[in-house]
C-alpha positions in Angstrom: 23.5 53.6 -7.7 21.2 52.1 -10.2 22.2 53.2 -13.7 18.5 54.2 -14.4 18.6 56.7 -11.5 20.2 60.0 -11.2 22.3 61.4 -8.4 20.6 61.6 -4.9 18.4 64.5 -4.4 18.3 66.2 -0.9 16.8 63.7 1.5 18.5 60.8 -0.1 15.7 60.2 -2.7 16.4 59.3 -6.3 14.4 60.1 -9.4 14.2 58.6 -12.7 16.9 60.0 -14.9 14.7 60.6 -18.0 12.1 62.3 -16.0 14.6 64.5 -14.2 16.3 65.6 -17.4 12.9 66.4 -19.0 11.9 68.5 -16.0 15.2 70.4 -16.1 14.8 70.9 -19.8 11.2 72.2 -19.3 12.3 74.8 -16.8 15.5 75.7 -18.7 13.5 76.3 -21.8 11.4 78.8 -20.1 14.2 80.5 -18.4 16.5 80.7 -21.5 13.5 82.0 -23.6 12.6 84.6 -21.0 16.1 85.8 -20.0 18.3 84.8 -22.9 21.5 82.8 -22.7 23.4 85.4 -20.9 20.6 86.3 -18.5 19.5 82.8 -17.5 21.1 81.4 -14.3 21.7 77.8 -13.5 21.1 78.5 -9.8 17.6 79.8 -10.8 16.8 76.8 -12.9 18.0 74.5 -10.2 15.8 76.3 -7.7 12.7 76.2 -10.0 13.1 72.4 -10.4 13.8 71.8 -6.7 17.0 70.3 -7.6 20.7 71.4 -7.4 23.3 72.8 -9.8 25.4 69.6 -9.1 22.5 67.5 -10.6 22.2 69.8 -13.7 25.9 69.6 -14.2 25.7 65.8 -13.7 23.2 65.5 -16.6 24.3 68.3 -18.9 27.9 69.4 -18.0 27.2 73.1 -17.7 25.2 76.0 -19.0 26.5 75.9 -22.5 25.6 72.3 -22.8 22.2 72.7 -21.1 21.3 75.4 -23.7 22.4 73.2 -26.5 20.3 70.5 -25.1 17.3 72.8 -24.9 17.9 73.8 -28.6 18.1 70.1 -29.6 14.8 69.2 -27.9 13.0 72.3 -29.4 14.2 71.4 -33.0 13.3 67.7 -32.4 9.7 68.7 -31.8 9.2 70.2 -35.0 11.3 67.6 -36.8 9.0 65.0 -35.4 5.9 66.8 -36.5 7.5 67.1 -40.0 8.3 63.4 -40.0 4.7 62.5 -39.2 3.2 64.8 -42.1 1.7 62.7 -44.7 1.2 64.6 -48.0 1.8 61.6 -50.4 -1.8 61.5 -51.5 -2.1 65.2 -52.1 -1.6 67.1 -55.2 1.5 69.3 -55.3 -0.4 72.5 -54.5 -2.3 71.0 -51.6 0.9 69.4 -50.4 2.8 72.7 -50.3 -0.1 74.4 -48.4 -0.1 71.5 -45.9 3.6 71.9 -45.2 3.2 75.6 -44.7 0.3 75.2 -42.4 2.4 72.7 -40.3 5.1 75.3 -39.8 2.4 78.1 -39.3 0.8 76.0 -36.5 3.9 74.9 -34.9 5.5 78.3 -34.6 2.2 79.8 -33.2 1.9 77.0 -30.6 5.7 77.2 -29.6 6.6 80.8 -28.9 9.5 79.6 -26.8 11.0 78.0 -29.8 10.8 81.5 -31.7 12.6 83.1 -28.8 15.2 80.4 -28.6 16.0 80.7 -32.2 16.3 84.4 -31.9 18.6 84.1 -29.1 20.8 81.5 -30.9 21.0 83.9 -33.8 22.3 86.6 -31.6 25.0 84.1 -30.7 25.6 83.4 -34.5 24.4 79.8 -34.1 27.4 78.7 -32.1 25.5 76.1 -30.1 23.8 74.6 -33.2 27.1 74.4 -35.0 28.6 72.6 -32.1 25.8 70.1 -31.7 26.3 66.7 -33.4 22.5 66.1 -33.2 21.5 69.3 -35.0 24.4 69.2 -37.3 23.2 65.8 -38.7 19.4 65.9 -38.1 18.5 67.6 -41.3 14.8 68.5 -41.9 12.1 66.1 -43.0 10.3 69.1 -44.4 13.1 69.7 -47.0 12.6 66.2 -48.3 8.9 66.7 -48.6 9.2 70.0 -50.2 11.8 68.7 -52.7 9.6 65.8 -53.7 6.6 68.1 -54.1 8.5 70.6 -56.2 9.7 67.8 -58.5 6.1 66.5 -58.9 4.8 70.0 -59.4 7.3 70.8 -62.2 6.7 67.4 -63.8 3.0 68.1 -64.0 3.5 71.6 -65.2 2.0 73.3 -62.1 5.1 74.9 -60.8 7.3 77.2 -62.8 9.5 78.8 -60.3 13.2 78.0 -60.4 13.7 77.4 -56.6 14.8 74.5 -54.5 13.4 73.1 -51.2 15.6 75.4 -49.1 14.2 78.5 -50.9 10.6 77.5 -50.3 11.4 76.4 -46.7 12.9 79.9 -46.1 9.9 81.7 -47.6 7.5 79.7 -45.3 9.7 80.0 -42.2 10.2 83.7 -42.8 6.5 84.5 -42.6 5.7 82.2 -39.7 8.7 83.3 -37.7 8.1 87.0 -38.2 4.3 86.7 -37.3 5.3 85.5 -33.8 8.8 87.0 -33.2 7.8 90.6 -34.3 4.1 90.7 -33.1 4.7 93.2 -30.3 6.7 95.8 -32.4 4.4 95.3 -35.3 1.4 96.0 -33.2 3.0 98.9 -31.5 4.0 100.4 -35.0 0.8 99.5 -37.0 -1.8 98.8 -34.6 -2.4 95.3 -35.7 -1.9 92.0 -33.7 -0.6 89.4 -36.3 -1.5 86.7 -33.7 -5.0 87.8 -32.9 -7.3 84.9 -33.0 -9.8 86.5 -35.2 -7.4 86.9 -38.0 -5.6 83.5 -37.6 -7.3 81.8 -40.5 -6.7 84.8 -42.7 -3.0 84.7 -42.2 -2.8 80.9 -42.5 -4.5 81.0 -45.9 -2.4 84.1 -46.9 0.9 82.2 -46.3 -0.3 79.3 -48.6 -1.7 81.7 -51.2 1.7 83.7 -51.4 3.8 80.6 -51.7 1.6 78.9 -54.3 1.2 82.1 -56.3 5.0 82.3 -56.5 5.5 78.8 -57.5 2.8 78.8 -60.1 3.2 82.3 -61.7 3.1 82.6 -65.4 6.7 83.6 -66.1 6.3 83.7 -69.8 4.6 87.0 -69.5 7.6 88.3 -67.5 10.2 87.4 -70.1 8.4 88.7 -73.3 9.5 91.8 -75.1 8.7 95.2 -73.5 5.3 96.7 -74.4 
């Protein structure tokens, strides 16, 4: 068998290995995000890709490894977007806004990513912890935020005593909640956080909140009581 080809499919045909893996990952992403890790079935994933369990095991090794591969690819998408983000010519305030907007846009455009991360948290990040790729990939956004915070403090714009992970958590929390909790939030409060008519409102609100925290006048907070 040619090393560039996968195992034979029914009918004796071969398929390009990368293409086959990508198609399996596409379907597995949908199935895991829909049914969770426990609920997703390799048989169903195989049927939806018109392939076999044997081929899935050939490429991934099993359900655990397949879910890990799905997570690795999902995180690779946002890491690539972070890597391509150019904020070097922006002032610190504009740079932080742009980083926040990237996360906002990505989470909105990839609801499957939100569901997968929620599922992985239920499993206490056991698949991420066991992944060599995710354990060493880091986050380009952290480096961008770190450099931006340093420049913001140097110029006197930023006053908050926080690091890049703190700011990343602030941004991610809002963006994640907006998508992950949109159904319960709407049921309880009658407002759809992902409604298109309020999208720009929330996108600007995110930047406003983070910048307001980073630039707050803390001298007033530490003065003597009035």
